[in-house]
All heavy atoms as TSV, in Angstrom:
chain	resi	resn	atom	element	x	y	z
A	1	MET	N	N	-2.490	1.479	-12.236
A	1	MET	CA	C	-2.172	0.139	-12.667
A	1	MET	C	C	-1.148	0.228	-13.801
A	1	MET	O	O	-1.166	1.128	-14.615
A	1	MET	CB	C	-3.446	-0.556	-13.153
A	1	MET	CG	C	-3.169	-1.885	-13.788
A	1	MET	SD	S	-4.592	-2.849	-14.282
A	1	MET	CE	C	-5.343	-1.843	-15.490
A	2	ASP	N	N	-0.280	-0.734	-13.847
A	2	ASP	CA	C	0.703	-0.857	-14.918
A	2	ASP	C	C	-0.033	-1.176	-16.224
A	2	ASP	O	O	-0.748	-2.171	-16.295
A	2	ASP	CB	C	1.667	-1.975	-14.550
A	2	ASP	CG	C	2.713	-2.275	-15.605
A	2	ASP	OD1	O	2.713	-1.607	-16.653
A	2	ASP	OD2	O	3.525	-3.175	-15.380
A	3	PRO	N	N	0.108	-0.342	-17.254
A	3	PRO	CA	C	-0.597	-0.600	-18.519
A	3	PRO	C	C	-0.276	-1.955	-19.141
A	3	PRO	O	O	-1.102	-2.525	-19.847
A	3	PRO	CB	C	-0.125	0.532	-19.434
A	3	PRO	CG	C	0.338	1.601	-18.528
A	3	PRO	CD	C	0.858	0.898	-17.299
A	4	GLN	N	N	0.907	-2.508	-18.879
A	4	GLN	CA	C	1.261	-3.802	-19.449
A	4	GLN	C	C	0.504	-4.946	-18.783
A	4	GLN	O	O	0.454	-6.043	-19.312
A	4	GLN	CB	C	2.763	-4.039	-19.334
A	4	GLN	CG	C	3.566	-3.083	-20.183
A	4	GLN	CD	C	5.049	-3.300	-20.005
A	4	GLN	OE1	O	5.515	-3.825	-19.000
A	4	GLN	NE2	N	5.815	-2.884	-20.998
A	5	ALA	N	N	-0.082	-4.717	-17.606
A	5	ALA	CA	C	-0.823	-5.755	-16.900
A	5	ALA	C	C	-2.273	-5.839	-17.372
A	5	ALA	O	O	-2.941	-6.832	-17.143
A	5	ALA	CB	C	-0.791	-5.502	-15.392
A	6	TYR	N	N	-2.764	-4.811	-18.040
A	6	TYR	CA	C	-4.154	-4.772	-18.504
A	6	TYR	C	C	-4.363	-5.786	-19.623
A	6	TYR	O	O	-3.587	-5.855	-20.561
A	6	TYR	CB	C	-4.485	-3.364	-19.005
A	6	TYR	CG	C	-5.826	-3.241	-19.664
A	6	TYR	CD1	C	-6.973	-3.109	-18.915
A	6	TYR	CD2	C	-5.943	-3.268	-21.043
A	6	TYR	CE1	C	-8.213	-2.987	-19.512
A	6	TYR	CE2	C	-7.176	-3.157	-21.660
A	6	TYR	CZ	C	-8.307	-3.011	-20.886
A	6	TYR	OH	O	-9.529	-2.906	-21.488
A	7	VAL	N	N	-5.427	-6.593	-19.514
A	7	VAL	CA	C	-5.749	-7.576	-20.537
A	7	VAL	C	C	-7.023	-7.180	-21.270
A	7	VAL	O	O	-7.032	-7.037	-22.484
A	7	VAL	CB	C	-5.903	-8.994	-19.936
A	7	VAL	CG1	C	-6.334	-9.985	-20.995
A	7	VAL	CG2	C	-4.606	-9.439	-19.284
A	8	ALA	N	N	-8.112	-6.984	-20.537
A	8	ALA	CA	C	-9.399	-6.655	-21.153
A	8	ALA	C	C	-10.362	-6.180	-20.071
A	8	ALA	O	O	-10.052	-6.247	-18.884
A	8	ALA	CB	C	-9.979	-7.879	-21.850
A	9	HIS	N	N	-11.522	-5.714	-20.506
A	9	HIS	CA	C	-12.562	-5.350	-19.543
A	9	HIS	C	C	-13.935	-5.626	-20.134
A	9	HIS	O	O	-14.087	-5.748	-21.341
A	9	HIS	CB	C	-12.451	-3.885	-19.118
A	9	HIS	CG	C	-12.845	-2.911	-20.186
A	9	HIS	ND1	N	-11.942	-2.378	-21.065
A	9	HIS	CD2	C	-14.051	-2.379	-20.510
A	9	HIS	CE1	C	-12.569	-1.554	-21.889
A	9	HIS	NE2	N	-13.861	-1.543	-21.583
A	10	ARG	N	N	-14.924	-5.741	-19.249
A	10	ARG	CA	C	-16.322	-5.896	-19.631
A	10	ARG	C	C	-17.118	-4.876	-18.841
A	10	ARG	O	O	-16.819	-4.608	-17.687
A	10	ARG	CB	C	-16.827	-7.291	-19.265
A	10	ARG	CG	C	-16.235	-8.389	-20.094
A	10	ARG	CD	C	-16.703	-9.738	-19.656
A	10	ARG	NE	N	-18.165	-9.782	-19.561
A	10	ARG	CZ	C	-18.860	-10.845	-19.261
A	10	ARG	NH1	N	-18.235	-11.967	-18.985
A	10	ARG	NH2	N	-20.162	-10.811	-19.211
A	11	GLY	N	N	-18.125	-4.321	-19.448
A	11	GLY	CA	C	-18.977	-3.375	-18.750
A	11	GLY	C	C	-18.649	-1.944	-19.110
A	11	GLY	O	O	-17.966	-1.664	-20.094
A	12	ASP	N	N	-19.110	-1.032	-18.278
A	12	ASP	CA	C	-18.929	0.401	-18.503
A	12	ASP	C	C	-17.660	0.878	-17.803
A	12	ASP	O	O	-17.707	1.516	-16.756
A	12	ASP	CB	C	-20.157	1.159	-17.988
A	12	ASP	CG	C	-20.076	2.648	-18.270
A	12	ASP	OD1	O	-19.366	3.035	-19.220
A	12	ASP	OD2	O	-20.708	3.425	-17.536
A	13	VAL	N	N	-16.520	0.518	-18.360
A	13	VAL	CA	C	-15.229	0.873	-17.781
A	13	VAL	C	C	-14.553	1.894	-18.677
A	13	VAL	O	O	-14.413	1.685	-19.879
A	13	VAL	CB	C	-14.329	-0.376	-17.613
A	13	VAL	CG1	C	-12.965	0.009	-17.069
A	13	VAL	CG2	C	-14.998	-1.393	-16.706
A	14	ARG	N	N	-14.167	3.005	-18.086
A	14	ARG	CA	C	-13.440	4.041	-18.819
A	14	ARG	C	C	-11.977	3.989	-18.410
A	14	ARG	O	O	-11.654	3.629	-17.288
A	14	ARG	CB	C	-14.039	5.413	-18.490
A	14	ARG	CG	C	-15.454	5.558	-19.041
A	14	ARG	CD	C	-16.146	6.817	-18.547
A	14	ARG	NE	N	-16.384	6.858	-17.116
A	14	ARG	CZ	C	-17.314	6.160	-16.452
A	14	ARG	NH1	N	-18.088	5.320	-17.111
A	14	ARG	NH2	N	-17.474	6.287	-15.166
A	15	ASN	N	N	-11.086	4.346	-19.344
A	15	ASN	CA	C	-9.671	4.299	-19.007
A	15	ASN	C	C	-8.999	5.615	-19.349
A	15	ASN	O	O	-9.445	6.363	-20.203
A	15	ASN	CB	C	-8.970	3.129	-19.695
A	15	ASN	CG	C	-9.081	3.194	-21.194
A	15	ASN	OD1	O	-8.634	4.161	-21.791
A	15	ASN	ND2	N	-9.661	2.186	-21.810
A	16	LYS	N	N	-7.909	5.872	-18.632
A	16	LYS	CA	C	-7.118	7.088	-18.835
A	16	LYS	C	C	-5.653	6.718	-18.642
A	16	LYS	O	O	-5.271	6.181	-17.602
A	16	LYS	CB	C	-7.533	8.147	-17.810
A	16	LYS	CG	C	-6.719	9.408	-17.872
A	16	LYS	CD	C	-7.155	10.380	-16.785
A	16	LYS	CE	C	-6.230	11.562	-16.718
A	16	LYS	NZ	N	-6.538	12.437	-15.577
A	17	LEU	N	N	-4.846	6.968	-19.653
A	17	LEU	CA	C	-3.413	6.700	-19.592
A	17	LEU	C	C	-2.700	8.003	-19.264
A	17	LEU	O	O	-2.950	9.030	-19.895
A	17	LEU	CB	C	-2.916	6.142	-20.934
A	17	LEU	CG	C	-1.463	5.721	-21.003
A	17	LEU	CD1	C	-1.199	4.550	-20.063
A	17	LEU	CD2	C	-1.087	5.359	-22.424
A	18	SER	N	N	-1.829	7.980	-18.263
A	18	SER	CA	C	-1.116	9.202	-17.892
A	18	SER	C	C	0.330	8.877	-17.556
A	18	SER	O	O	0.672	7.738	-17.234
A	18	SER	CB	C	-1.797	9.874	-16.695
A	18	SER	OG	O	-1.798	9.009	-15.585
A	19	THR	N	N	1.163	9.891	-17.650
A	19	THR	CA	C	2.562	9.712	-17.259
A	19	THR	C	C	2.637	9.789	-15.742
A	19	THR	O	O	1.865	10.487	-15.107
A	19	THR	CB	C	3.466	10.798	-17.874
A	19	THR	OG1	O	3.007	12.073	-17.464
A	19	THR	CG2	C	3.477	10.711	-19.380
A	20	ALA	N	N	3.541	9.057	-15.183
A	20	ALA	CA	C	3.674	8.988	-13.728
A	20	ALA	C	C	4.951	9.697	-13.291
A	20	ALA	O	O	5.697	9.194	-12.473
A	20	ALA	CB	C	3.672	7.544	-13.278
A	21	LEU	N	N	5.197	10.850	-13.850
A	21	LEU	CA	C	6.392	11.595	-13.477
A	21	LEU	C	C	5.994	12.745	-12.568
A	21	LEU	O	O	5.495	13.757	-13.008
A	21	LEU	CB	C	7.111	12.124	-14.724
A	21	LEU	CG	C	7.620	11.050	-15.674
A	21	LEU	CD1	C	8.233	11.690	-16.910
A	21	LEU	CD2	C	8.639	10.168	-14.978
A	22	GLY	N	N	6.204	12.544	-11.300
A	22	GLY	CA	C	5.883	13.554	-10.303
A	22	GLY	C	C	6.982	13.592	-9.263
A	22	GLY	O	O	8.024	12.946	-9.394
A	23	TRP	N	N	6.736	14.307	-8.203
A	23	TRP	CA	C	7.761	14.442	-7.167
A	23	TRP	C	C	8.083	13.109	-6.503
A	23	TRP	O	O	9.202	12.887	-6.078
A	23	TRP	CB	C	7.345	15.491	-6.145
A	23	TRP	CG	C	6.168	15.083	-5.303
A	23	TRP	CD1	C	4.852	15.280	-5.574
A	23	TRP	CD2	C	6.210	14.386	-4.059
A	23	TRP	NE1	N	4.068	14.750	-4.586
A	23	TRP	CE2	C	4.875	14.204	-3.635
A	23	TRP	CE3	C	7.244	13.897	-3.256
A	23	TRP	CZ2	C	4.552	13.550	-2.453
A	23	TRP	CZ3	C	6.915	13.251	-2.073
A	23	TRP	CH2	C	5.587	13.085	-1.680
A	24	ARG	N	N	7.117	12.192	-6.441
A	24	ARG	CA	C	7.379	10.894	-5.802
A	24	ARG	C	C	8.451	10.105	-6.562
A	24	ARG	O	O	9.262	9.412	-5.943
A	24	ARG	CB	C	6.098	10.072	-5.722
A	24	ARG	CG	C	5.127	10.603	-4.701
A	24	ARG	CD	C	3.876	9.721	-4.647
A	24	ARG	NE	N	2.979	10.147	-3.620
A	24	ARG	CZ	C	2.938	9.623	-2.399
A	24	ARG	NH1	N	3.756	8.650	-2.079
A	24	ARG	NH2	N	2.094	10.070	-1.502
A	25	GLU	N	N	8.458	10.191	-7.886
A	25	GLU	CA	C	9.471	9.482	-8.669
A	25	GLU	C	C	10.859	10.073	-8.417
A	25	GLU	O	O	11.849	9.353	-8.398
A	25	GLU	CB	C	9.142	9.538	-10.157
A	25	GLU	CG	C	8.091	8.540	-10.594
A	25	GLU	CD	C	6.702	8.816	-10.014
A	25	GLU	OE1	O	6.311	9.982	-9.882
A	25	GLU	OE2	O	6.013	7.841	-9.685
A	26	PHE	N	N	10.919	11.381	-8.205
A	26	PHE	CA	C	12.215	12.017	-7.998
A	26	PHE	C	C	12.807	11.691	-6.629
A	26	PHE	O	O	14.013	11.701	-6.457
A	26	PHE	CB	C	12.104	13.531	-8.183
A	26	PHE	CG	C	11.865	13.921	-9.616
A	26	PHE	CD1	C	10.655	14.456	-10.012
A	26	PHE	CD2	C	12.841	13.720	-10.580
A	26	PHE	CE1	C	10.418	14.798	-11.333
A	26	PHE	CE2	C	12.620	14.050	-11.909
A	26	PHE	CZ	C	11.408	14.590	-12.283
A	27	VAL	N	N	11.958	11.379	-5.648
A	27	VAL	CA	C	12.473	11.037	-4.324
A	27	VAL	C	C	12.456	9.536	-4.078
A	27	VAL	O	O	12.698	9.081	-2.979
A	27	VAL	CB	C	11.696	11.783	-3.203
A	27	VAL	CG1	C	11.895	13.271	-3.312
A	27	VAL	CG2	C	10.228	11.415	-3.206
A	28	GLY	N	N	12.144	8.754	-5.106
A	28	GLY	CA	C	12.216	7.303	-4.999
A	28	GLY	C	C	11.022	6.641	-4.343
A	28	GLY	O	O	11.114	5.513	-3.900
A	29	ARG	N	N	9.879	7.319	-4.275
A	29	ARG	CA	C	8.705	6.728	-3.633
A	29	ARG	C	C	7.579	6.468	-4.613
A	29	ARG	O	O	6.458	6.201	-4.221
A	29	ARG	CB	C	8.202	7.640	-2.514
A	29	ARG	CG	C	9.193	7.764	-1.399
A	29	ARG	CD	C	8.628	8.594	-0.277
A	29	ARG	NE	N	9.548	8.645	0.813
A	29	ARG	CZ	C	9.386	8.003	1.957
A	29	ARG	NH1	N	8.331	7.255	2.138
A	29	ARG	NH2	N	10.265	8.104	2.907
A	30	GLY	N	N	7.870	6.537	-5.894
A	30	GLY	CA	C	6.851	6.298	-6.910
A	30	GLY	C	C	6.654	4.825	-7.186
A	30	GLY	O	O	7.242	3.954	-6.549
A	31	SER	N	N	5.830	4.535	-8.166
A	31	SER	CA	C	5.509	3.150	-8.501
A	31	SER	C	C	6.613	2.477	-9.304
A	31	SER	O	O	6.627	1.267	-9.436
A	31	SER	CB	C	4.212	3.100	-9.310
A	31	SER	OG	O	4.422	3.704	-10.571
A	32	GLY	N	N	7.505	3.273	-9.905
A	32	GLY	CA	C	8.543	2.715	-10.750
A	32	GLY	C	C	8.115	2.563	-12.195
A	32	GLY	O	O	8.881	2.140	-13.033
A	33	GLU	N	N	6.885	2.891	-12.501
A	33	GLU	CA	C	6.360	2.796	-13.864
A	33	GLU	C	C	6.307	4.193	-14.488
A	33	GLU	O	O	5.912	5.148	-13.841
A	33	GLU	CB	C	4.953	2.202	-13.860
A	33	GLU	CG	C	4.860	0.833	-13.221
A	33	GLU	CD	C	5.586	-0.242	-14.009
A	33	GLU	OE1	O	5.811	-0.060	-15.208
A	33	GLU	OE2	O	5.922	-1.264	-13.413
A	34	ALA	N	N	6.687	4.298	-15.764
A	34	ALA	CA	C	6.656	5.588	-16.449
A	34	ALA	C	C	5.230	6.010	-16.790
A	34	ALA	O	O	4.940	7.185	-16.882
A	34	ALA	CB	C	7.498	5.519	-17.717
A	35	PHE	N	N	4.347	5.037	-16.976
A	35	PHE	CA	C	2.954	5.323	-17.312
A	35	PHE	C	C	2.036	4.577	-16.355
A	35	PHE	O	O	2.368	3.489	-15.881
A	35	PHE	CB	C	2.635	4.880	-18.753
A	35	PHE	CG	C	3.402	5.641	-19.780
A	35	PHE	CD1	C	4.586	5.136	-20.288
A	35	PHE	CD2	C	2.951	6.869	-20.242
A	35	PHE	CE1	C	5.308	5.840	-21.243
A	35	PHE	CE2	C	3.661	7.575	-21.189
A	35	PHE	CZ	C	4.840	7.060	-21.689
A	36	GLN	N	N	0.889	5.160	-16.089
A	36	GLN	CA	C	-0.123	4.534	-15.242
A	36	GLN	C	C	-1.441	4.523	-15.995
A	36	GLN	O	O	-1.772	5.470	-16.703
A	36	GLN	CB	C	-0.300	5.316	-13.939
A	36	GLN	CG	C	0.904	5.258	-13.029
A	36	GLN	CD	C	1.082	3.885	-12.422
A	36	GLN	OE1	O	0.132	3.293	-11.923
A	36	GLN	NE2	N	2.295	3.377	-12.460
A	37	LEU	N	N	-2.207	3.459	-15.828
A	37	LEU	CA	C	-3.528	3.329	-16.436
A	37	LEU	C	C	-4.561	3.440	-15.327
A	37	LEU	O	O	-4.551	2.650	-14.385
A	37	LEU	CB	C	-3.659	1.982	-17.150
A	37	LEU	CG	C	-4.985	1.711	-17.857
A	37	LEU	CD1	C	-5.225	2.738	-18.967
A	37	LEU	CD2	C	-5.008	0.302	-18.423
A	38	GLU	N	N	-5.429	4.452	-15.430
A	38	GLU	CA	C	-6.481	4.653	-14.443
A	38	GLU	C	C	-7.795	4.158	-15.031
A	38	GLU	O	O	-8.173	4.547	-16.132
A	38	GLU	CB	C	-6.597	6.138	-14.101
A	38	GLU	CG	C	-7.687	6.453	-13.119
A	38	GLU	CD	C	-7.815	7.943	-12.862
A	38	GLU	OE1	O	-6.820	8.671	-13.035
A	38	GLU	OE2	O	-8.918	8.364	-12.504
A	39	LEU	N	N	-8.469	3.274	-14.315
A	39	LEU	CA	C	-9.740	2.721	-14.761
A	39	LEU	C	C	-10.835	3.173	-13.810
A	39	LEU	O	O	-10.641	3.191	-12.596
A	39	LEU	CB	C	-9.677	1.190	-14.789
A	39	LEU	CG	C	-8.583	0.617	-15.689
A	39	LEU	CD1	C	-8.396	-0.857	-15.424
A	39	LEU	CD2	C	-8.920	0.862	-17.146
A	40	SER	N	N	-12.002	3.531	-14.357
A	40	SER	CA	C	-13.127	3.932	-13.528
A	40	SER	C	C	-14.424	3.445	-14.163
A	40	SER	O	O	-14.467	3.120	-15.335
A	40	SER	CB	C	-13.154	5.459	-13.363
A	40	SER	OG	O	-13.295	6.082	-14.625
A	41	GLY	N	N	-15.464	3.396	-13.356
A	41	GLY	CA	C	-16.748	2.926	-13.841
A	41	GLY	C	C	-17.112	1.612	-13.183
A	41	GLY	O	O	-16.519	1.205	-12.190
A	42	SER	N	N	-18.102	0.942	-13.748
A	42	SER	CA	C	-18.516	-0.351	-13.190
A	42	SER	C	C	-18.359	-1.432	-14.242
A	42	SER	O	O	-18.647	-1.231	-15.409
A	42	SER	CB	C	-19.959	-0.284	-12.699
A	42	SER	OG	O	-20.818	0.070	-13.759
A	43	GLY	N	N	-17.853	-2.555	-13.801
A	43	GLY	CA	C	-17.619	-3.672	-14.700
A	43	GLY	C	C	-16.534	-4.566	-14.150
A	43	GLY	O	O	-16.184	-4.500	-12.981
A	44	THR	N	N	-15.978	-5.389	-14.994
A	44	THR	CA	C	-14.925	-6.325	-14.616
A	44	THR	C	C	-13.677	-6.024	-15.436
A	44	THR	O	O	-13.752	-5.842	-16.646
A	44	THR	CB	C	-15.376	-7.776	-14.895
A	44	THR	OG1	O	-16.596	-8.013	-14.201
A	44	THR	CG2	C	-14.339	-8.768	-14.447
A	45	VAL	N	N	-12.536	-5.983	-14.761
A	45	VAL	CA	C	-11.251	-5.726	-15.421
A	45	VAL	C	C	-10.377	-6.953	-15.244
A	45	VAL	O	O	-10.268	-7.494	-14.138
A	45	VAL	CB	C	-10.560	-4.481	-14.828
A	45	VAL	CG1	C	-9.184	-4.283	-15.448
A	45	VAL	CG2	C	-11.416	-3.238	-15.034
A	46	TYR	N	N	-9.773	-7.408	-16.318
A	46	TYR	CA	C	-8.888	-8.573	-16.294
A	46	TYR	C	C	-7.445	-8.091	-16.412
A	46	TYR	O	O	-7.112	-7.345	-17.327
A	46	TYR	CB	C	-9.215	-9.525	-17.444
A	46	TYR	CG	C	-10.642	-10.016	-17.395
A	46	TYR	CD1	C	-11.640	-9.379	-18.111
A	46	TYR	CD2	C	-10.984	-11.106	-16.603
A	46	TYR	CE1	C	-12.953	-9.819	-18.050
A	46	TYR	CE2	C	-12.290	-11.559	-16.541
A	46	TYR	CZ	C	-13.270	-10.904	-17.272
A	46	TYR	OH	O	-14.565	-11.332	-17.208
A	47	VAL	N	N	-6.621	-8.515	-15.474
A	47	VAL	CA	C	-5.212	-8.134	-15.482
A	47	VAL	C	C	-4.354	-9.378	-15.322
A	47	VAL	O	O	-4.796	-10.415	-14.819
A	47	VAL	CB	C	-4.873	-7.123	-14.361
A	47	VAL	CG1	C	-5.611	-5.820	-14.543
A	47	VAL	CG2	C	-5.161	-7.700	-13.001
A	48	GLN	N	N	-3.102	-9.265	-15.758
A	48	GLN	CA	C	-2.131	-10.337	-15.606
A	48	GLN	C	C	-0.795	-9.701	-15.313
A	48	GLN	O	O	-0.392	-8.733	-15.975
A	48	GLN	CB	C	-2.050	-11.161	-16.889
A	48	GLN	CG	C	-1.053	-12.285	-16.803
A	48	GLN	CD	C	-1.050	-13.148	-18.061
A	48	GLN	OE1	O	-1.880	-12.982	-18.932
A	48	GLN	NE2	N	-0.104	-14.047	-18.137
A	49	ALA	N	N	-0.091	-10.234	-14.351
A	49	ALA	CA	C	1.234	-9.714	-14.004
A	49	ALA	C	C	2.151	-9.807	-15.221
A	49	ALA	O	O	2.114	-10.765	-15.973
A	49	ALA	CB	C	1.820	-10.499	-12.839
A	50	SER	N	N	2.976	-8.773	-15.400
A	50	SER	CA	C	3.841	-8.759	-16.583
A	50	SER	C	C	5.272	-8.370	-16.209
A	50	SER	O	O	5.935	-7.691	-16.964
A	50	SER	CB	C	3.290	-7.781	-17.611
A	50	SER	OG	O	3.290	-6.467	-17.088
A	51	GLU	N	N	5.719	-8.790	-15.063
A	51	GLU	CA	C	7.077	-8.449	-14.638
A	51	GLU	C	C	8.085	-9.211	-15.475
A	51	GLU	O	O	7.924	-10.399	-15.739
A	51	GLU	CB	C	7.264	-8.769	-13.159
A	51	GLU	CG	C	6.313	-8.009	-12.262
A	51	GLU	CD	C	6.506	-6.497	-12.344
A	51	GLU	OE1	O	7.653	-6.035	-12.500
A	51	GLU	OE2	O	5.490	-5.796	-12.273
A	52	GLU	N	N	9.143	-8.505	-15.861
A	52	GLU	CA	C	10.198	-9.131	-16.642
A	52	GLU	C	C	11.352	-9.491	-15.722
A	52	GLU	O	O	11.707	-8.733	-14.826
A	52	GLU	CB	C	10.696	-8.164	-17.717
A	52	GLU	CG	C	9.655	-7.851	-18.758
A	52	GLU	CD	C	10.197	-6.902	-19.817
A	52	GLU	OE1	O	11.421	-6.863	-20.025
A	52	GLU	OE2	O	9.382	-6.206	-20.410
A	53	LYS	N	N	11.976	-10.639	-15.960
A	53	LYS	CA	C	13.148	-11.024	-15.189
A	53	LYS	C	C	14.376	-10.408	-15.828
A	53	LYS	O	O	14.517	-10.414	-17.035
A	53	LYS	CB	C	13.284	-12.541	-15.147
A	53	LYS	CG	C	12.158	-13.202	-14.394
A	53	LYS	CD	C	12.352	-14.702	-14.363
A	53	LYS	CE	C	11.196	-15.345	-13.628
A	53	LYS	NZ	N	11.354	-16.794	-13.551
A	54	LEU	N	N	15.228	-9.860	-15.007
A	54	LEU	CA	C	16.464	-9.251	-15.508
A	54	LEU	C	C	17.616	-10.197	-15.412
A	54	LEU	O	O	17.735	-11.033	-14.641
A	54	LEU	CB	C	16.772	-7.962	-14.750
A	54	LEU	CG	C	15.707	-6.888	-14.885
A	54	LEU	CD1	C	16.074	-5.714	-13.995
A	54	LEU	CD2	C	15.604	-6.429	-16.322
């Protein structure tokens, strides 16, 4: 998930922020985000789209 889309969470949710620089980014098949937020556990996660207009 895009870290900028994360708003809040409730429950037993753990998070891990990692860089998304792998072979997929070099061949153009990645997510387009430099960082990814991985969430695991049980609970509710609130997100909001945060795309910027160019």
